[in-house]
N, C-alpha and C positions, 0 to 999 in steps of 0.2 A: 413626177419625180418626188420621193419622200425626203424630207429634210431631217437630218440626224444631228444629234448634238455632239460637238468636238470638245471634250472636257479640257483639253490642253489650251484652248483658246478662250476659256473663261476669263472675264475681268477679274483682277485682283482688288477691285474697289468694292466692298460691299455696298448694296443700295442703301442700307440703313444710315450710312453716314451723310446722305445728301437728298434723298427723296424717298417717298413712300413706295411700296411695292406694288406691281400690277400683275394681274393674271391673265393669261391668254388661253382661251378655250373655244372649242367649237364641236359641231356634231361629228361623229367618227368618220363619215365618208365626205365631209365637206372641209375643204382646205380654206383657212382664212386668207384674206387678202394681205399680201406682204407689203410693209411700209418701212423702208430702210431710213433710219434717222442717222444723223452724223455721229451718234454715240453708240450705235449698236454694231457688233461685228457681223460680217457677211454671213457667218454660219451660226447665228444666233438661233436658239430653239424656237420653232414655231409650231411643233406638234402638239397633239391634243393632251391637255392636262399638264403641260410643262409650265412651271413658274418662271418668269423671266426676271427674278428679283436680283440678279447679279448684273443686270444692265441698268445704267443710269439714264432715265428717259430725258430726251432733250425738251426743254421748255418750248412750246410751239412758236412763241412769239420772238424767240431769241436766235440771233445769228452767231452767238458766241458758243464755241465749242467748249465743253467742260474740260478743265485742267489744261487748257491751251494758254499761251502767253496772254491773249486777250482776256481770258477769264481771270488770271491772276491780276492783270492790271485793273479789271473792274473791281476786284475785291480790294486792291490797294487804295483805289479811289474811295470806296466805301469807307475803309478804315480811316482814311485822312478826314473825310467829312464827318464821321461819327465822333471822333476823339477831340480834334482841334476846337471847334466851335462850342462843344458841350463843356469842356474844361474852362473855356474863356467865360462862359455864361455864369459859372459858379465861382468867378474870381472873388467876389466879396466873402463868401463862405471860406474859400481857401485862405484869404488873408487873415480872417479872424482866427481860423484854426492854427495857422503857423505862428501867430503871435501868442495865442495861448499856450503852445508848446515851448516857445522860446522864453516868454516872460510871464509865467503863470500867477506871479504876484500881483501884477498890473492888470492882466486880462484874466480875471477870475472865472468868468463864464461867457456864454453866447451873447446874451443881452448887454452885459456890461462892455464886452469887447466891441460890439458894434457901436455902443454909445460913445466910447473913448475914441475910436477912430474917427467917427463923425465929427465929434467936438474938436479933436486936434487937427485933423487933415481934411475935413469936409467931404463932400460926396466923392470927389476924385480919388480920395485916399482908399476908398473901397474897390477901385478898379486899377490900382497900381500893379504893374507886371502883366498887364493883359497881353502885351505883344509877345513876350517870351513864352507865355502860356499858350497862346494861339499857334505859334510856329513850332514850339517844342512838342506839343502833344499832337499837332497834325503830322509831324514827321514820325513821331512814335507810333501813332495810330496806323499810318500807311504801312509801316514795317510789320507791325504786330499782326494785323489782320491778313494782309497779303501773304506774309511768311507762314502764318498759322495754316492757311488753306494749303500751301505748298508742303509743309512738313507733315500735315495730317495725311495727304495722299502719299507722300514719301514713305512714312512709317507703315501705312496700310499696305503698300506694295511689298515692303520687306517682310511683314508678318504673314501675308497670304490671307485668304478669305476666311478660313476656319479660326485662325488665332486673332485676326482683326475683329471678328465678331465677339469672341470670347473675352478679349482684353481691350475693348473699345475705350474704356476709360483711361487705360494707361496710354493709349495712342493720343487721346485729347491732351493728357498732361505733358506727354513728351513734345508734342507738337507746339503747344503754347509756351512752354519753357524755352525751347529752342528759338522761337520767334522773339520772345521777350529779351533774350540776350542781346540780339542785334538791335532791337527797338530802343533799349535803353542807352546804347551808345549814341544814338541820334538824339535822344532827350536830354541827356546829362548836361551839356553846356548851357542849354536854355533853362534848366531846372536851377542851376547854380546862380544865374542872374535873377531869375524870378524870386527865390528865397530872399536874397539880399535886398532886392529893391523892395519887397513887401515887408521886411522886418527890421531893416536898418534905415531910419528916417534920414534923408540927405545923402544916402549912398549914391544914388542915381535916379534919373527920371524914368528910364526904361531900359530896353535893350540896346539902343543905339549907343548910349554912353556907358551903360553898365558892363557890357561885354568887353570893350577895351580897357576899361579900368581894372577888371580883374586880371586880364592877361598882362598888363603892365606891371601890376603889384605881385603876381604870383606866377606868371608864365602860363602857358597853354595848360600845363598840369593842374593849375587852379580850377580850371573848368571841369576836370574830371576826377577831383579828389572825392567827390561824393558818389562815384560810380559803384563801388562795391556795396555800400549801404543801399544805393538805388536798386541794385540787382537784389539785394536782400529784401527790399520792399516789393518790387514789381514782379519778380518772378513767382513768388508764392501767390500773389494777388492774381497775376494772369492765369496761372495754373488753376486756381480756384474759379476764376471767372469763366473760363472756357469750358473746363470739365463739368462744373455744376450746372452751367448754362445748357449744355448739351444734354445732360441727363434729366434736368428739370423739364426742359421742353418735350423730351421723349415721354417723361412721366405724365405731362399735361395731356398730350394727345392720346396717351394709352388709358389714363384713368379719369380724366375730368371732362373730356370732349368726346362725345359719342360718334362723331364723324371722323373718318380717315383724313389724314392731313391733305392728301391730294384732292379731296372733295371739299375742303374748307375754302372759304373766300380768302382773297389776300388781305382783306382787312382784319379777319379774324386771326390769320397766321401772324400778322404784325403785332397784334394785341398779345398773342402768346409770346412772341419774342420780347416784348417790353417787360411782360410779367415775369418770364424766366430770368431776364436780365436783371431786374430789380432784386429779386431774391438772391440771385448769385452775388450781387454787389454787396448786400448786407454781410454775407459770409466773407466776401473778399476784404472788407474793411476791418474785420475783426482779426483775420489772419495776418494781415500786412501792417497793422498799426504801429507795433513796436519799431519796425524798421522805418516807418514814416516819421516817427519821432527822432530817430537818429539822423536821418536826411536833413531835417529841418535844423537840428542842433549843430551838425558839422558844418553845413553851408553858412551858418550864422556866425559861428566863433572861429577865427582864424587860428589854425594850429591845434584845434581841438581833436581829441581821440574818442574812440568808442568808450573807453574806460572812464573818460571825463564825463561823457553823457550818462553813463550808469551811475556814477557817483553822485551827480548833481540831481538826475530825475528819479533815480531808484527804479528797480525792476517793475514795481506796480505803476509808477508814473509813466514808464515806457509803454506799458500796455493799455492804459487808461486815459491818460491826459489828451483831451480833445477828442476822445473816442465817439461820444454821442453826436456831435457835429459832423465828424467824419462818415459815421454810418448814414446820416441823411444825405450828405453830399455824394458819397460813393454809390449809394443805393440808387438815388436819382440819376447820377451820371451813367451807370452801367446799364440800367433800364433804357435810358434815352440812346445810349450808344448802340445797343443790340437793335433797338427799333429803327434807328437810322441807317445802320449797316444793311440790315435786311431789306429796307426800303429802297436802298441803292441796288440790291440784287434784283428786286422786283422790277425796278425801273430798267435794268439791263436785260430783263427777261430770264433771270436765273432763279432757281428754287431757294427759298429761304433756308436758313441754317437749321439743321437738326430735325428731330421729330419723326424719323422714319422708324420702321420696325426692323429688328435684326433678321437678316437673311439666315435660313437654317445652315448649319455648318456642313461643308462638303465632306463626304465620306470617300 
């Protein structure tokens, strides 16, 4: 019995979003053996010369169905592990950066900033706020990566295969922005505590006493007064982070690596993830830095407004104060995060993020 293609049953998920394409062919009179995977429809094309690039191949070693609740749970775990520990690891850099933003007269540059903190507060002073950093960015990362995968598929389904291939960058931007709106709601209370602990000596030892102190003095709204500036910082940052990463990785596989992604070793694929993440991180730092200065200023000064920040720091100061250190910090962070996230995907038997070739538009 000959198998025929049923166009109405084609998947709306272009394979370029998640895996490299594969081609099935055979001699004219020889029918290939059929192997049904959990992710292939029963009427998938298997005839001569038909490319199955609209089917997302299942990783052989994985029992997790793509886009199932288990898939999104795996991505959520990967996001949590990629963001929380990495942000905690760069706490010393973050403390110096925040103090340079708040008190540039005292903390003139990176080296003097480290020297002043070590002299006044000792080595412990370089790790203040590690607990709200770990918990806050773990919660943010879980929402950010898990929801990004969800919204990326959701918007792809709405667009359909032709427009999804044509406007893939817009899907990356929309998916990452939608995810970050929710992620920042989870992060904001921890960020408020972190900034005050790091920049106001004597305010609190950490999360356990800092959080109730803010609530007692300003109410629960005091934990969220920096939410709008946080959105202003994180949404452009995350849009840049995900869209540029996806396109950079695709470009690396297309122009710099002669072997198709599906034939590359997992080690090489993870190296590409780190490289693409680092480059994307540098761009993210530049785009989101003015809002980062605003977040630090508003969380440090009670009752301060955006106008107060602009008057004190100036537009040039908002864009450049602490920027070199943040480029180093965010570039390293973003590269490490994508490396860890895709390592978690590999651990669960899932394909790494990005790097496939666009499927031809359906006519």
